[in-house]
C-alpha positions, 0 to 999 in steps of 0.5 A, a space after each residue: 898517317 893516311 886517312 883510312 889507314 891503320 899504322 902498325 896494324 899488324 906485327 908478327 909474333 917475335 920469331 914467327 911469321 905466320 904460315 905457309 903450305 908446302 909439299 911434305 912426303 906427298 902431302 900438302 902441309 900447313 907449316 910455319 913460314 920463314 920471313 921471306 915467305 911471309 913477305 911473299 904472302 903479303 905481296 901476293 895478297 896485294 896482287 890477288 886480292 887488290 889489297 894494300 898491305 905495306 911493310 912498315 919495318 922490321 925490329 928485333 926483340 929478345 925472342 926474334 925478329 918482328 915484321 910490322 905492316 899496315 893496311 887500310 882499316 877493314 870493317 865488316 861482318 863475317 862472310 858466309 861460305 856461299 859468299 866466299 865461294 862466289 868471291 873465289 869463283 869470280 876470280 877463277 879459283 876452284 875449291 880444293 874439295 876435302 882439304 883444310 889447311 888452317 882453321 878447322 873447317 876452313 876452305 881451300 882454293 886453287 887457280 891453275 892459271 897462275 898456280 896460286 892457292 889460298 888456304 884458311 878461308 873462313 869467316 874470321 879471315 874474310 869479311 863483308 863490308 856494308 855492300 857485301 863486298 868481300 874483304 880478305 884480311 888474313 888468308 894463307 896465300 901461296 904461289 904453289 911450286 911444281 910439287 905442291 901444284 901436282 898435289 893440289 891438282 890431284 885433289 881438284 
């Protein structure tokens, strides 16, 4: 085991792979992710958030496939709304006003430069270390397709 790394830090529920946001009937909608969408989300988190999520493996249980991942240990306190806003602004994201996908009251952000959207931004998913550096741990992040991009851009 590598120092500072938690092995099997996260396992999906059997047959469930988190969430994604897609365009449905002209609305941006939170929905269950397919396994490939979940893995894409992890790769995107590594790229956008400078994370280090690694695929450990895949196993099968009676209720379905389980994806196992690891990432460095994350220790911190809940980020404030202001800290999250500053974090995203510094990375050229803008708030998607009046749009929540995920936890009630969570924030949503969009960066038109690469069509990346981040949903479910709330204190349980964004921690601050002892130096108040933001540590994203479980946001719903997607590369928006053209239809979702049009819906988001109409909101921002």
